[in-house]
Each structure stands twice: as C-alpha cells, then as structure tokens.
N, C-alpha and C positions, 0 to 999 in steps of 0.2 A: 579858419583857413581852408582853401580849397585843396584837396589831395588828389592824388592820381592813382591811389591804390586800386580803385575798382576798374580802371580802364587802361592802365599801362600794361603792355605786354612786350615780352622779349622780341617778338617779331616786329612790332611797330618801332621799338627803340632800335633794334638792329637795322631795320630799313632806313631809318633816319641817319644812323651812324654810317652806313654804307653810302648813301647818297651824299652825305657831307664830305666823306673821304674822297669820293670820285670827283667832286667839284672842287676841293681845296688842294689835293695833293697830285702833282704830276706822276705819271706812271714811272718814268726814269729808265724803263726797260730799253726803249729805242736807242738810248745813249750809252748802254752798256755793251761793251765788246762781246762778240759771241763767244770768245774764249772764257770770259768771266762767267757768262750765263751757263755755259757748259760745266765749268768747274764747280759752281755752286749747286747746280741741279744734280750733278753726278754725286756730290758729296752727301747731299740729302738723301738721294736714293740708295746710295751705299749704306747709310746709316739705317734706313728702313729695312733693307735686305737683311742687314746683320741682326736686327731685332727679331725679324721673322725666323731666321735660322736659329738664333740663340734661345728663343722662347717657344719654338715649335708651334707657331701660329697656325691654327686650323682654318679650314675653309669657312666654318661657321663664324669665326671671329673675323676673318677677312671680309666676308659679306656684311657682317654687323658694322665694321669700320666703313665700308663703302656707303652703306645706307646712312650712317651718322655723318660722314663728309657731305653727302647730298643735302642732308637736312640743315647743316651749318649754312650752306648757301641759300637754301629756301628761307631760313629764318633771318637772313641778313646778318649773321653773327661772325663773319670772318674778321671785321675789325675787332670785335670783342675777344674772340679767341686769340688772335695774334698779339693784341695789346696786353692780355691778362698773362698769357703763358710764354711769350717769345720776346716781347719788346724790351723787358729788363736786361737781357743779355746784349741785345743790339746797342742799347743805350750805354752799358758799361763799356763796350768796346769803342764806341764813338767818342766817349768823354775821358778815356783813360789817360789822355795826354794833359789834361787840364790842371792848372795850378790853382785856380779859383774854384768856385763851387761846381760840383760835378752833376748835380741834379738827379733826376730819375724819369720814369716813363710819362709820356703825354696822356695816354689813355684815349678812348674813342669819343669823348664828349667835349672837345675844345671847338670853340666857334670864334672866328676872327671878328674884328671890328666891334668889340663891346663898347658901350657908352663911355666917353671919356669924362673923368672926374677931376682932373688937375692933379696937383701934388697932394692934396688932402681932401678926402671926400667919403661918401658912403656908397656902397654897392646898391643897386636897386633891389628893394625888398618889398614884399607885401606888408600891409598894415598889421597883419596878425601873424607875421613870420615867427614861428617858434625858434628857440635857441638863445643861448647865452650871448648877450652883446659882446663883441670882441673888437678891441682897438689894436691895431698893428702899426707900429712905427719901425722904420727901417732906412737903410742908406745903401745906395748903389755905388760901388767903386770899381776901379780897374785893379789889376794885380799889383800896380805899383803904389796903390793907396789913394790915387787921385780920384776926386768925385767925378761921377759921370752925370753931369747936368743934362736933364732932358731924357734920361733913360726911361724906357717904357716898361711898366709892370702891369701885366694882364693877370687878373684873378677870376677864377670860377671855381664853384664847388657845389656839391649836392645840398639838397634842403633835408630838413629833419626826417623825411620819409625815404631818403636815399635817391631821390630823383633829380635830374638835371633839367633846367629850362631848355627848350627846343628839342628835347628828346623824350618828352612825356607830355601828355595832354593835361590841360587845366592849370598850367603854370605860365605866368607872364613871360613874354619872349625873352627879356634879358634879366630875369630874376637871378640874383646872386652871380652876376657877371658884370665886370667892369675893367676899364683900363685907367691907369694912373701914370702921371708924368713927373718924374723926380724934379725937385727945384734945383736951384743953382749950386746947392752944396750936395746934391744927390739924394736928398732926404724925401721920404714920402710917408703918409699917414693914411691908413685904410680903415674904415669902420664897416663891420659886417656882423654875422653871427657865427658862433662856433658850430661847425658842422658835426653830423653824427656819423657813427660807423654804419655801414650798410652791406647788404648782400648784392652781388652782381646778379643780373637777371638769371632765374632758375627755371623758367617755364619754357625755354627753347633748348636748342641743341647743346649749348654749353652746360646748361643745367642738368641735362641728361648725362653728360660725361661725369659731372661732379657727383651725381647720385650714384652712377654705376661704379665709380672708383672709391665711393665712401669718403670723399673729401668734404670740406666746408666751403661756403661760398662768400665768406666775409672779407670785407676790406676795412681797415681801421680808419677812423675819421682823418680827413686830410683836406688841406687847401691845395688847389692847383695854381700854378703860376708859370708864366713865361716872362722873361726879363731880357730886354734887348737895348742896345746902344750902338750908335754909329761906330764902325771900326772895331767892333767886338763880337765874339761868338754869342749867339743867342743861348740862353739858358732855359731849359724846361725842367720843372721840379714839382714835387709834392711835399708839403710840410705836414708833420704829424704831431700828435699830442701824447705826452707821456701817460702811461697807465692804461692805454687801450688794451683790451683783451687780445687783439689780433695783430698787434705790432710785431710780434715774434713769428707769426704764421700767416702773414698776408697772402691771400690767394693769388695776388699779382706779383709777389715777391719783390716789391718795389721800396720797401722801408730801409733806410740807411740811418745810421746813428747820427750823422752830420745834419740830417734833416729833421731832427726832433726839436720841437719848440719848448719853451719854458714859460708857460702862461703864469701870470701873477693875478691874484684876486684884487679888484679895485672896485670902488663904489659903482654899483650898476652893472658889473660884468667882469670881464678879464681883459688883460693887457698882454701884449707880446712885443718883443724887440728882436727883430731878425733882419739882417741885411744880406746883400749879395755882392760877391766879387766876380767880375766878368773877365775872362781871358781876352786879350787882344786877338783879333782875327789874323789868320796867317796871311803873309803878304807874298 
C-alpha cells in the first residue's frame, strides 16, 4: 500500500482544505444584514474581552496569541480549527428542530461529485487497501415513514493511516469516496472497509495549540455521510463504532449516542444496518 506518512504535512493538508472551502462554499457575508454582523461580531469580542479581564491575560500571552493566529492562517488551518472546535455547536443549533436524524459536523475533508455507484456497490479502494471489509445496508425514509426513492447517500472516510484522498499525496483521487442512490424502496448497500481512529494534523498551528494545552489530538474511527432527497433537508453526519477509546473524548466533540453503529461479525468482515430519516424541507 502507498502511504502518505513521509510527505503529508499540516500545511499541505490545510492549504487543500482552505482552497476547497473557498471554491465550494459561498461567503454569505454579503447577504447578512449589517445589524446581524455587528451583533455577532460584538458578542464574540465581548466574550474575548471578558476572558482577558477574568483571567488577567498578560501582554506576553496576548502576543503569543497574535503569533499563533497568524500561523493558523499561514498553515491554512482555519477550516481545521473551526471544524474541530466550533462546528459542533453550530450544527447543534442548526438541527435542534429536527424530528429525524440530527447528524453532526461535516469536517474539512468533504469533496462533492464523488463517483456514483448506484443503489448497491463498492467505494473505490486500492488493491491492497488495509482494513476489515465492511458491508453497510440501510434505508432512507421521510419522517412519515415513506421511502425516499432516489435519495443520495455520499460517503467518505479516512484510510488506515488517517489520511483522506485529495488532501494528502500518494492516494488515488477518489479513494474511499463514493455516492449511492437509493432504490425504489429507499434501500442502499455500500461495501467499504472499516476506518481507523486517527489524530488530526499536529505539525501545524492546531497541533501547537493541542501541545501547549496538554490535550490529545485523536478522533475516533468514523464514516462521513451526506444524505439528501428532493423536498427534504440535507443530513450531514458521522457514524461511529462502539469500543473506540476516544468516543467519549473526541477532539472535535462530534460523537452522539444516536450515531453509534452496531457492527456484526460475518464471514469475511463486518456488517452494519443503519438508515436515515430526513425531515421535510420548510415551505
């Protein structure tokens, strides 16, 4: 297997994530009323000012923070920083109204337009891809229980070394990334390999924060998904495996009990049964 251990860096991964975000996500600021921008900016600044006063922040600490913030930008790690330490709260607020699946964070490594595999198929993998073979069967329904024929299920996940295709060198472009389309009954079947837990990049600015604070950098093993269907809210989620050492202290605070899988041993690997319930879009 070709690995990326010797050549992948936080700066390179961060630059890829930053460029991908800039090309895929609209800024949105131009459509936000000035009153809303002022309210949010002032609230954040007030929280910073309160922290400085409460903890008697010194000039040395202030300058260390300034230098670190500059390095976050230089390393291209703003997507990583915000997705790891902020996005889980944004997601909680955005989905608190849902009756169906609530999901969790997207993270910085999503890429649209992955290869289509139909209702049943395998994700693209290397011939020598390590990992336990994993077969996943599921069904996509609306909150009233009706099947969502043609629902789109996008899957992506890291390899056994913790790297994502298109964000680390030496990995085929669409490795461990695919899209599936549910059949007339809303069913789909996916064949991939079980992912491994990994550490987020630690050789850049985010890693310096982790080391300085005495934190760990681990994320539990997980599968990323986006599920969508006409007339329904899109669901973004990560699915986790029981027994992982970092399910209870995920660096990204993204694990939820309802996102825990229940894999069963089968000949040649593991099998999971997990479906999705989508909320109708607001009219």
